[in-house]
N, C-alpha and C positions, 0 to 999 in steps of 0.2 A: 553049920554053914560049908560050900566049897570053897576051898583057898583058891583065889584068882589066878589066872594062868597071865591075865596081859594087864599092863596098865592104857588107859589112854590120857591124856590131858589136854581138855577143850576148852572152852570161850571162842569170845572174839578177838579179832584180828588187832595186835598193839595188843595186848594183854602181859604178853611176856612169858608164854607158853615153853617156848622154843629148849630157854635157859634152864628153865625149870623139869623139863623133861631130858635135858643132857645129865643133869644132876642125877636125876632119878635113877636114870641108867646104870651111872656109874657106881650108885651107892647100892642097886639092888640085883648087879652083874646080867643085863637087860643091853641093849641096842636101840636105835631109835627107826620106828618107822613112820615115813611120811602121810598125812593124810590132808593135806593140803593140794583142794583136786590142780591149782595153778602150777605148783611145785613139780607137777611131773614133768614138765614142760623142758625140754633145754636149751640152757639162753635166756630163759626168764628167772635173770636172778635176784636183779635191782628189783623193780617193783612187785616182786613176792617175796622179797628181805628173806630169802633164802642165805640158811649161813654160808657162808665162807667155809672150806675146810679147815682155817687155822681157827678159828672159831667154833669145830665142832667138838671140842675136849676132848680128841682122841676117841670119842667113842663111834662104832660105825653106823652109818645111817642108810638108810634102804630107800629105794624109790625115789628120787632125786632122779630129774634128769633123764627120765624114761620115754620120751615120746616126743617127736617133731611138733611144731607147734602146728602144723599143718593136720592134724589127728585130732578127732574130736571127741574129746573123754567125754565116758557115762561111766556111772556107779557100779554098774555091770558089771563093766573091765575092768573095773579099780577090785571090785570085790575077788575077782580071778584073781589078781596078782598080789594083792594084798593077804588074800588068805594063804598063797602059797609061801610065801616071806613069811607070814607067822609060824605054821606049821614046820617050817626049818629049822625055826632059831627054838621052838619050844621042843624041838626033836632034838638038838644041840643042848640044850639046857639053860638056853638065856632067855631072859624074859622081853618078849615084845614088849617098845612103852610107844604109841601110837601118840605121834601129838599132830594138832590142826584144829581148821575149826569149819569143815568140810563138813556139817551133818551127816547127813544122805549119805557119802563116803563110808564114814564114821560105822555108820548104822551097817551100812550094807558090807563090813567086810566082819563084823564083829555081832552083830544081831542075827537071829534066822529071819532070812529076807530074800524074795524071790521076786526076780524084776520081770516085768511084760515085755514079749519079745519087741523086737523093730523091725523097718521096713524100710530098707536103704533107696528106693526109690520114693517110696510117700514123703521120708524124712527129709530129703534134698529139695521135694517141690513145697513143703513148708517150708522151708530155708530160704527158697527161693521167692514165698510170699512174702515172708519176716522180710524180707531187705527190701521188698518192691513196694509194700502197703505198712509195713512199721507192728510194732506188738499191739496195739490197742483192736487193730482191723481184727488182729488173730483170735485173741481175746475174749473180743462179743463172739464169734463165733463160738467158741468153747462155750460159753454162756449160755448159748441159745440150745448145745448138743448136752453138756453139762453141766447146772448150775451151781449145784456142790462144787466142784474141780475148780470151776474159776472163782468162789470165793477164797479156796484157799491158799491163793499165789497173787500176787501183785500184776496189776496189770501191764506194768513194762518191762517186766521178768520178760524176756522173746524167748529166751531158748527153753525155759520150762515151759511157756505156754505153746511152744512146739512140741517139744516130749508127750504133752498133755494131751496135745491136738492126736498125736500120732495112737496115743496109745487107746483113747475113747473110740477114732477111725475103724481100729484093727480089734476090737474087743468090745466097744457099745458102751463102756464108761470105766470112767478112772476107779483106780482102786481109794480106798477111805484112807482118810487123814492114818498115820502111823502114830498111832495110841497105844497100841501092846506092845511088851518091851518083853521078846523073848532073846533070850543070848547063845548063840555057840559059845562063845569061849567064856566061862569069869573072869568078867573083867572091871577092875578098880578105875574108875572113872574120877578123874581131878576136875573141878571148874575154877577156872583162872580169871578173875576181873576186873580193873578197876574205875573208882570213882572220877579221876582224871581222864577216862579213856578220849576223849574228843582232844583234847591237849598230844596225850600221847599221838593221836593218830594227824595231826594236824604235823609234829613234831618229822613223824615219818614220812610222811609223803613228803616233805622240804628234803629232807633227809634223800629221797630218791632221787628230785630231781639235780640235787647235790654231785651224787656221785654217778650220772650220765643214763638216767632211765631213756633221756631223750634218743642220746646215742646210740641207745640198746635197743630201742624200738625201731630205729634206722637200719640197723644189723640184721634184725629178726625179720625184717620189710624182704630183705632179700633170700631170705629162708622160708618164705609163704604166709608170714603172718595174717597178711589178710585173708587170705583161704581158708586160714583156719576158724572154724566154725565155734568153737570153746576161747582157744588161744586170743582171737582178736578181740574178744568183748572182755577180755579181763580190766580189774579194776585198776586204773593208771595207763593202760595199753591202750584202751580205747579210746581213752582221752585223747590219749598225745595224738593218736593217728590222725584224731578229730584236727589238730593242732597242723599235722601237715599236709592235711588236705584244705586250711585254710578255712575250716568252720568257724575255728574262734584260736585267738593267740594263745603263747605259752602261761602268763599268767591265771587266764581265764581254763586252759586245762587244768594246769596245779588246783584250782578254785573248787574246779568239777571233780576233781579225784577228791577233794575234802570229802566233800559231801557224800557222793557215791558213798566211799568207804564208811563213812559216820551211820549212812543208811543200812548197809549191807551188814556191820554191826547191832546195831537193833534185833535183824533178822537173827543174826547168829545168838543173841543174847534171846530172843522167843523162843528158839528151837532148843537149846540146851536146858533153859527153864524151866523146859514141858516136862526132862527126862528126872524122873525123879531120883535115879541111880547115881546121880551126879552132885559128887563134895565139892562144895563149894569153899573155897579157901577164901580165910580172910587176908586182905591186901594189906591190912593193920600189921600183921606178924607177916614173920621170914613164912616164904611160901614152903623151900625144901624142910623147912621143920615141921610144918599140918602135913605136907605132905609122907616124910619117913613117918609119922605117929601112925599115922592109917594105914600106911605099906605094913610096918609092925603088926599093929592090927590084927591084917588078912594075913599073916603067917609070914611074912617075908625077912629074911637074915640081910641086916641093912649094913653095909659097913659104916665106919664110924667115921672114916674122913670125907664124906662127903661134901661140895660145895655148899655154899648159903647163900647164894642170891636174895634178895628180896621181892 
């Protein structure tokens, strides 16, 4: 068996991935690489639960605060920048520890995966239609062009529907579901989940409001957040923007964020649950001890002084 070169800590939001990734990086001589699509954005800190510098345990972190909020993020773009970081770390004898819940981004970086091209003019036209007509109308058109592709995505997921329509228009069909797994980098994938995830999500959302998410959104408005196709639809940010527009009050925005985050976590569970390579850690036992046992089994030398968050 080929010794893994990379660690990936995956799973739904609010499960505790970041602390585990830091502990693992310290234990195996690694550095953390962000695989959360929204933490790539500068200034989107509170709503993405981005760890402050003081809480990173002295471990270098990569691919945080890369892009302005006006940039449209794609998995293809992330593939390029993430693989460059991975290659640099490996060349320097450091273990890349990827952490995040953006499943397609992780696969883009770690697996043999090619992406269809894009057409900025077509994409802009579809984005304008999305804003004008809403996601359901675009999903109905996708269903008429490629029924199989339409069944694989939620009708309300506007960004994904737009991308699917772009690909179908350019190529005639949408690539099939990502059901085969061919690794570019041998990877030890560790899954983190919690039975009390709904409560953890509720607590995280409340904490976001207490830490000043509304003020963060107001500040980012001045940096072009509303023009950012990706950033403006991030969990929490979209709901606060709605409150600032007067569509609902802040209390309802908070509840909408909880609901949307729980729905997102279910999609993350489904995505990572299909991947047979993920080793799911038991939430009833110390996560780091389980992870280090798997790392030793994969051939890594593990420092004995690693921290042990549960």
